[in-house]
C-alpha positions as a Python dict, from the first residue, in 0.01 Angstrom:
ca = {
    (1, 'M'): (0, 0, 0),
    (2, 'K'): (135, 331, -95),
    (3, 'K'): (174, 596, 145),
    (4, 'I'): (75, 949, 102),
    (5, 'S'): (190, 1235, 307),
    (6, 'I'): (-5, 1573, 356),
    (7, 'L'): (243, 1859, 458),
    (8, 'V'): (80, 2150, 623),
    (9, 'P'): (311, 2443, 738),
    (10, 'C'): (136, 2647, 1008),
    (11, 'Y'): (206, 2990, 1172),
    (12, 'N'): (-81, 3109, 1395),
    (13, 'E'): (-355, 2883, 1239),
    (14, 'E'): (-569, 2821, 1525),
    (15, 'A'): (-865, 2951, 1359),
    (16, 'T'): (-849, 2705, 1055),
    (17, 'L'): (-658, 2399, 1166),
    (18, 'H'): (-997, 2208, 1289),
    (19, 'L'): (-1189, 2303, 961),
    (20, 'L'): (-865, 2166, 748),
    (21, 'Y'): (-862, 1873, 964),
    (22, 'A'): (-1233, 1782, 903),
    (23, 'E'): (-1173, 1814, 507),
    (24, 'L'): (-853, 1609, 526),
    (25, 'R'): (-1035, 1340, 748),
    (26, 'K'): (-1307, 1305, 491),
    (27, 'L'): (-1048, 1269, 206),
    (28, 'M'): (-832, 1007, 395),
    (29, 'D'): (-1147, 807, 491),
    (30, 'S'): (-1260, 792, 129),
    (31, 'Q'): (-924, 681, -16),
    (32, 'T'): (-897, 362, 161),
    (33, 'K'): (-642, 215, -89),
    (34, 'Y'): (-378, 426, 31),
    (35, 'E'): (-193, 458, 362),
    (36, 'W'): (-202, 829, 490),
    (37, 'E'): (-7, 1038, 698),
    (38, 'V'): (-73, 1422, 772),
    (39, 'L'): (242, 1623, 885),
    (40, 'F'): (187, 1962, 1060),
    (41, 'V'): (476, 2198, 1093),
    (42, 'N'): (442, 2455, 1364),
    (43, 'D'): (665, 2736, 1282),
    (44, 'G'): (668, 2924, 1601),
    (45, 'S'): (334, 2999, 1631),
    (46, 'K'): (201, 3216, 1910),
    (47, 'D'): (-131, 3094, 1941),
    (48, 'N'): (-284, 2761, 2031),
    (49, 'T'): (-189, 2602, 1703),
    (50, 'L'): (48, 2360, 1882),
    (51, 'N'): (-189, 2238, 2126),
    (52, 'L'): (-453, 2169, 1859),
    (53, 'M'): (-192, 1958, 1686),
    (54, 'K'): (-118, 1772, 1986),
    (55, 'G'): (-494, 1706, 2039),
    (56, 'L'): (-552, 1577, 1671),
    (57, 'R'): (-251, 1351, 1737),
    (58, 'K'): (-424, 1204, 2031),
    (59, 'N'): (-748, 1113, 1851),
    (60, 'D'): (-593, 1010, 1499),
    (61, 'Y'): (-282, 816, 1450),
    (62, 'R'): (-251, 949, 1099),
    (63, 'I'): (-167, 1290, 1229),
    (64, 'N'): (205, 1388, 1305),
    (65, 'Y'): (350, 1720, 1415),
    (66, 'V'): (677, 1885, 1401),
    (67, 'D'): (737, 2198, 1647),
    (68, 'L'): (1009, 2429, 1545),
    (69, 'S'): (1198, 2624, 1804),
    (70, 'R'): (1081, 2960, 1671),
    (71, 'N'): (950, 3113, 1356),
    (72, 'F'): (1189, 3038, 1070),
    (73, 'G'): (959, 3151, 806),
    (74, 'K'): (756, 2925, 574),
    (75, 'E'): (1038, 2813, 321),
    (76, 'N'): (1235, 2671, 605),
    (77, 'A'): (921, 2514, 765),
    (78, 'M'): (865, 2316, 442),
    (79, 'L'): (1213, 2201, 436),
    (80, 'A'): (1151, 2046, 788),
    (81, 'G'): (839, 1875, 622),
    (82, 'F'): (1074, 1718, 347),
    (83, 'D'): (1290, 1599, 605),
    (84, 'F'): (1026, 1430, 832),
    (85, 'V'): (755, 1303, 586),
    (86, 'T'): (752, 930, 536),
    (87, 'G'): (532, 898, 231),
    (88, 'D'): (588, 772, -131),
    (89, 'C'): (469, 1115, -218),
    (90, 'M'): (383, 1431, -49),
    (91, 'V'): (123, 1694, -112),
    (92, 'I'): (193, 2041, 28),
    (93, 'I'): (-109, 2248, 127),
    (94, 'D'): (-182, 2565, 334),
    (95, 'A'): (-375, 2552, 634),
    (96, 'D'): (-624, 2832, 556),
    (97, 'L'): (-807, 2610, 279),
    (98, 'Q'): (-763, 2848, 12),
    (99, 'D'): (-618, 2541, -180),
    (100, 'P'): (-907, 2279, -171),
    (101, 'P'): (-817, 1947, -42),
    (102, 'S'): (-1058, 1802, -296),
    (103, 'L'): (-817, 1856, -566),
    (104, 'I'): (-584, 1596, -396),
    (105, 'P'): (-747, 1280, -573),
    (106, 'T'): (-682, 1433, -904),
    (107, 'M'): (-330, 1491, -818),
    (108, 'I'): (-303, 1132, -697),
    (109, 'Q'): (-425, 1005, -1024),
    (110, 'E'): (-185, 1193, -1222),
    (111, 'W'): (87, 1060, -1001),
    (112, 'E'): (-4, 722, -1066),
    (113, 'Q'): (12, 780, -1442),
    (114, 'G'): (387, 853, -1378),
    (115, 'Y'): (416, 1221, -1300),
    (116, 'L'): (662, 1323, -1040),
    (117, 'D'): (543, 1680, -994),
    (118, 'V'): (189, 1771, -1004),
    (119, 'Y'): (138, 2142, -959),
    (120, 'A'): (-175, 2332, -919),
    (121, 'R'): (-204, 2653, -1146),
    (122, 'R'): (-445, 2924, -1010),
    (123, 'A'): (-707, 3034, -1295),
    (124, 'D'): (-838, 3280, -1020),
    (125, 'R'): (-606, 3402, -732),
    (126, 'G'): (-911, 3448, -505),
    (127, 'K'): (-984, 3758, -314),
    (128, 'E'): (-664, 3996, -363),
    (129, 'S'): (-620, 4347, -423),
    (130, 'W'): (-574, 4472, -768),
    (131, 'L'): (-242, 4608, -700),
    (132, 'R'): (-114, 4271, -527),
    (133, 'K'): (-236, 4069, -833),
    (134, 'K'): (-46, 4309, -1082),
    (135, 'L'): (271, 4302, -867),
    (136, 'S'): (269, 3924, -808),
    (137, 'L'): (237, 3874, -1217),
    (138, 'L'): (519, 4139, -1264),
    (139, 'F'): (753, 3947, -1016),
    (140, 'Y'): (675, 3617, -1195),
    (141, 'R'): (775, 3765, -1513),
    (142, 'I'): (1089, 3946, -1402),
    (143, 'L'): (1214, 3619, -1242),
    (144, 'D'): (1107, 3417, -1553),
    (145, 'H'): (1285, 3634, -1818),
    (146, 'S'): (1595, 3653, -1596),
    (147, 'T'): (1659, 3292, -1514),
    (148, 'R'): (1794, 3004, -1741),
    (149, 'F'): (1500, 2780, -1652),
    (150, 'D'): (1121, 2836, -1656),
    (151, 'I'): (944, 2993, -1372),
    (152, 'L'): (592, 2871, -1345),
    (153, 'Q'): (353, 3181, -1302),
    (154, 'N'): (50, 3171, -1084),
    (155, 'V'): (182, 2858, -918),
    (156, 'G'): (198, 2831, -526),
    (157, 'D'): (326, 2568, -311),
    (158, 'F'): (2, 2354, -348),
    (159, 'R'): (145, 2040, -549),
    (160, 'L'): (231, 1679, -513),
    (161, 'L'): (598, 1564, -525),
    (162, 'D'): (690, 1202, -561),
    (163, 'R'): (969, 1082, -340),
    (164, 'V'): (1253, 1130, -592),
    (165, 'C'): (1157, 1486, -583),
    (166, 'I'): (1146, 1515, -197),
    (167, 'N'): (1486, 1340, -167),
    (168, 'T'): (1634, 1588, -413),
    (169, 'L'): (1478, 1881, -240),
    (170, 'K'): (1619, 1773, 124),
    (171, 'N'): (1959, 1769, -25),
    (172, 'L'): (1945, 2139, -115),
    (173, 'R'): (2030, 2281, 223),
    (174, 'E'): (2054, 2643, 141),
    (175, 'N'): (1944, 2874, 420),
    (176, 'E'): (1832, 3148, 165),
    (177, 'R'): (1562, 2945, 24),
    (178, 'Y'): (1277, 3007, -236),
    (179, 'N'): (1084, 2678, -279),
    (180, 'K'): (870, 2798, -582),
    (181, 'G'): (1188, 2848, -784),
    (182, 'L'): (1352, 2511, -640),
    (183, 'F'): (1048, 2319, -748),
    (184, 'C'): (1104, 2446, -1111),
    (185, 'W'): (1496, 2409, -1094),
    (186, 'I'): (1506, 2040, -995),
    (187, 'G'): (1307, 1964, -1313),
    (188, 'Y'): (1149, 1610, -1320),
    (189, 'K'): (835, 1504, -1532),
    (190, 'K'): (570, 1781, -1436),
    (191, 'K'): (186, 1800, -1481),
    (192, 'E'): (-35, 2098, -1433),
    (193, 'I'): (-369, 2111, -1291),
    (194, 'V'): (-573, 2438, -1312),
    (195, 'F'): (-807, 2526, -1027),
    (196, 'N'): (-986, 2845, -884),
    (197, 'R'): (-834, 2963, -560),
    (198, 'G'): (-1087, 3019, -283),
    (199, 'D'): (-1071, 3280, -12),
    (200, 'R'): (-946, 3243, 330),
    (201, 'I'): (-1226, 3102, 547),
    (202, 'A'): (-1091, 3218, 886),
    (203, 'G'): (-847, 3430, 1074),
    (204, 'Q'): (-592, 3670, 892),
    (205, 'S'): (-311, 3600, 645),
    (206, 'N'): (15, 3643, 789),
    (207, 'W'): (165, 3785, 447),
    (208, 'N'): (167, 4154, 429),
    (209, 'F'): (309, 4373, 164),
    (210, 'F'): (669, 4378, 317),
    (211, 'S'): (693, 4011, 385),
    (212, 'L'): (556, 3947, 28),
    (213, 'F'): (829, 4202, -101),
    (214, 'N'): (1101, 4028, 114),
    (215, 'L'): (994, 3697, -54),
    (216, 'A'): (1019, 3851, -406),
    (217, 'I'): (1397, 3967, -300),
    (218, 'E'): (1482, 3619, -198),
    (219, 'G'): (1342, 3483, -525),
    (220, 'I'): (1516, 3702, -761),
    (221, 'T'): (1864, 3689, -552),
    (222, 'S'): (1842, 3313, -510),
    (223, 'F'): (1805, 3239, -888),
    (224, 'T'): (1952, 3512, -1094),
    (225, 'T'): (2248, 3785, -1089),
    (226, 'A'): (2047, 3971, -1346),
    (227, 'P'): (2035, 4285, -1107),
    (228, 'L'): (2406, 4275, -1088),
    (229, 'R'): (2448, 4251, -1465),
    (230, 'F'): (2180, 4537, -1495),
    (231, 'A'): (2391, 4754, -1248),
    (232, 'S'): (2698, 4705, -1477),
    (233, 'L'): (2533, 4787, -1805),
    (234, 'L'): (2358, 5090, -1664),
    (235, 'G'): (2683, 5217, -1508),
    (236, 'G'): (2864, 5148, -1826),
    (237, 'S'): (2610, 5327, -2010),
    (238, 'I'): (2628, 5631, -1782),
    (239, 'A'): (3014, 5636, -1793),
    (240, 'L'): (3004, 5634, -2164),
    (241, 'M'): (2767, 5931, -2187),
    (242, 'A'): (2983, 6122, -1933),
    (243, 'F'): (3259, 6067, -2150),
    (244, 'C'): (3075, 6192, -2449),
    (245, 'F'): (2975, 6513, -2270),
    (246, 'L'): (3315, 6555, -2166),
    (247, 'I'): (3453, 6548, -2510),
    (248, 'F'): (3175, 6770, -2628),
    (249, 'Y'): (3235, 7046, -2355),
    (250, 'V'): (3601, 7036, -2402),
    (251, 'A'): (3592, 7083, -2772),
    (252, 'K'): (3330, 7349, -2714),
    (253, 'T'): (3536, 7543, -2483),
    (254, 'L'): (3852, 7528, -2685),
    (255, 'L'): (3667, 7657, -3005),
    (256, 'Y'): (3419, 7893, -2869),
    (257, 'G'): (3494, 7963, -2505),
    (258, 'D'): (3219, 7890, -2223),
    (259, 'E'): (3058, 8087, -1945),
    (260, 'V'): (3040, 7955, -1603),
    (261, 'K'): (2658, 7830, -1598),
    (262, 'G'): (2446, 7506, -1547),
    (263, 'F'): (2482, 7518, -1164),
    (264, 'T'): (2135, 7356, -1124),
    (265, 'T'): (2210, 7092, -1377),
    (266, 'L'): (2534, 6987, -1214),
    (267, 'I'): (2361, 6963, -861),
    (268, 'A'): (2079, 6752, -1025),
    (269, 'S'): (2347, 6531, -1181),
    (270, 'I'): (2544, 6472, -874),
    (271, 'F'): (2241, 6363, -678),
    (272, 'F'): (2125, 6139, -981),
    (273, 'L'): (2453, 5970, -1000),
    (274, 'G'): (2474, 5949, -598),
    (275, 'G'): (2140, 5795, -604),
    (276, 'I'): (2251, 5526, -872),
    (277, 'Q'): (2563, 5427, -669),
    (278, 'L'): (2365, 5380, -353),
    (279, 'L'): (2120, 5177, -524),
    (280, 'F'): (2380, 4957, -690),
    (281, 'I'): (2564, 4934, -358),
    (282, 'G'): (2230, 4827, -201),
    (283, 'I'): (2193, 4560, -472),
    (284, 'L'): (2549, 4428, -416),
    (285, 'G'): (2504, 4424, -58),
    (286, 'E'): (2187, 4183, -94),
    (287, 'Y'): (2392, 3937, -266),
    (288, 'V'): (2688, 3993, -36),
    (289, 'G'): (2471, 3926, 279),
    (290, 'R'): (2338, 3614, 126),
    (291, 'I'): (2694, 3489, 90),
    (292, 'F'): (2750, 3588, 462),
    (293, 'N'): (2451, 3379, 573),
    (294, 'E'): (2549, 3073, 372),
    (295, 'T'): (2920, 3072, 492),
    (296, 'K'): (2822, 3043, 856),
    (297, 'K'): (2669, 2697, 791),
    (298, 'R'): (2389, 2742, 1036),
    (299, 'P'): (2094, 2490, 986),
    (300, 'P'): (1784, 2632, 806),
    (301, 'Y'): (1542, 2529, 1111),
    (302, 'I'): (1558, 2374, 1469),
    (303, 'A'): (1310, 2098, 1556),
    (304, 'Y'): (1213, 2157, 1920),
    (305, 'Q'): (979, 1860, 1958),
    (306, 'Y'): (790, 1618, 1762),
    (307, 'N'): (554, 1303, 1824),
    (308, 'E'): (716, 1001, 1891),
    (309, 'T'): (654, 800, 1579),
    (310, 'I'): (824, 1021, 1343),
    (311, 'L'): (1152, 874, 1187),
    (312, 'K'): (1373, 1147, 1107),
}
């Protein structure tokens, strides 16, 4: 009997956890030809999420949990899930039920047909602001055009991964993680399923504008050096323009003479070039900071406790 693991990263999800479990229980009880495991990863929640996990574990042997020592972020919480799941395949799903568990049987059917990565593409992103939707699509386009492999657009973490993919992702121990990019980077035989994403049924999202912006920076700096290349090209272009202006004004001064003027233009140019330099120093600093974090070789997460039947 094949075993299917369901990975659920959680951070302050006490309002939705029991609703998600009810849906997953219906799914597991109806699919009796598979062995099931649900792994909740508590990413340093500050509410009653961990106690709810322990309560579910007491009443259902199929429930497992891992409690991280603090909040390490969803990307590293998923890595903890990769390390602890024991199934032949794994389905990653959020706790807020925006990704429907009813789609999992379709994913399993495609997996049985030989696909190793069955991902869900959003035809509708659900209840999001117009600005957030446009910025998300712009980010995916930038990342897709700046990398040497295809980045799937409008695709989140909701997917089924075969054990081959899980083992590959476990071996990628980088601290600055962007799993949506890693799912594409590892390759393997993929299959797309299109669905309409729902709205969050309870609680509040932990993703605000600044956390999404930080995630976008992680994605770009983790998979492409295009910002550095752009800085070099723009710096070279500005230097060439400055050299041309220098030749022009030297020739003009020698041939016709020149009055002392252009103070406003000079100040504006200094501020412009100074701003460009600071921007590019900041871009360079992002990459240097990531090199610094990787060289420390700290673990991506610390598992504080987990139930006794999990085999690491």
